[in-house]
C-alpha positions in Angstrom: 15.5 5.7 -27.7 12.8 3.2 -26.9 10.7 2.9 -23.7 13.1 0.6 -22.0 16.0 3.0 -22.7 14.0 5.9 -21.4 13.1 4.0 -18.2 16.8 3.2 -17.7 17.7 6.9 -18.3 15.1 8.1 -15.8 16.3 5.6 -13.2 19.9 6.7 -13.6 19.0 10.5 -13.4 16.8 10.2 -10.4 18.4 7.3 -8.5 15.1 5.4 -8.7 14.9 1.7 -9.4 14.0 0.8 -12.9 10.7 -0.6 -11.6 9.9 2.7 -9.9 11.0 4.7 -13.0 8.7 2.5 -15.1 5.8 3.3 -12.8 6.6 7.0 -12.9 6.8 7.0 -16.7 3.6 4.9 -16.9 1.7 7.3 -14.6 3.0 10.3 -16.7 1.9 8.8 -20.0 -1.5 7.8 -18.4 -2.1 11.3 -17.1 -1.3 12.9 -20.4 -3.5 10.4 -22.3 -6.5 11.0 -20.0 -6.2 14.7 -20.3 -6.0 14.6 -24.1 -9.0 12.2 -24.1 -11.0 14.9 -22.3 -10.0 17.3 -25.0 -7.7 19.4 -22.8 -4.1 20.2 -23.5 -1.0 19.5 -21.4 1.7 22.2 -21.3 5.2 21.5 -19.9 6.9 24.8 -19.8 10.2 24.7 -21.7 9.4 21.2 -23.1 6.3 21.6 -25.1 2.5 21.2 -25.4 0.4 18.2 -26.2 -3.0 19.0 -27.6 -5.9 17.5 -29.5 -6.6 18.8 -33.0 -9.6 18.1 -35.3 -8.8 16.8 -38.7 -11.5 17.5 -41.2 -13.1 14.9 -43.5 -11.4 14.7 -46.8 -11.2 12.8 -50.1 -8.2 10.5 -50.6 -7.2 8.1 -53.3 -6.6 4.4 -53.2 -3.0 4.1 -54.5 -3.6 0.7 -56.0 -6.8 1.5 -57.9 -6.7 5.2 -58.1 -10.4 5.4 -56.9 -11.5 8.3 -54.7 -12.3 7.3 -51.1 -13.8 9.3 -48.3 -11.7 9.7 -45.2 -13.7 10.5 -42.1 -13.0 13.5 -39.8 -11.2 12.6 -36.6 -9.3 14.0 -33.7 -5.5 13.6 -33.5 -2.9 14.2 -30.8 -0.3 16.9 -31.7 2.8 18.0 -30.0 4.5 21.5 -30.3 8.0 21.8 -28.9 8.6 24.6 -26.4 11.3 27.2 -26.8 13.9 25.5 -24.7 13.5 22.2 -26.4 13.5 23.8 -29.8 16.8 25.6 -29.0 18.4 22.3 -27.8 17.5 20.5 -31.0 18.6 23.3 -33.2 
């Protein structure tokens, strides 16, 4: 499912117009993104948790040359499925 299909699904489920569903989805994504940028987590009970994790610096290898390269430490967004979602997918 892509963003357009998700918007259509939200519109159908909620009786919103596609334009309003797009605004609602955009606002949701924006709120989650801003919260993660601050370093906080977002928990949606039954669905899952979005959080920021730190990835340590490490040494990698260039696949073309085989030379070792340094990969800098960085923060990454992670998602852990909640119990209800995990059961649905199972």
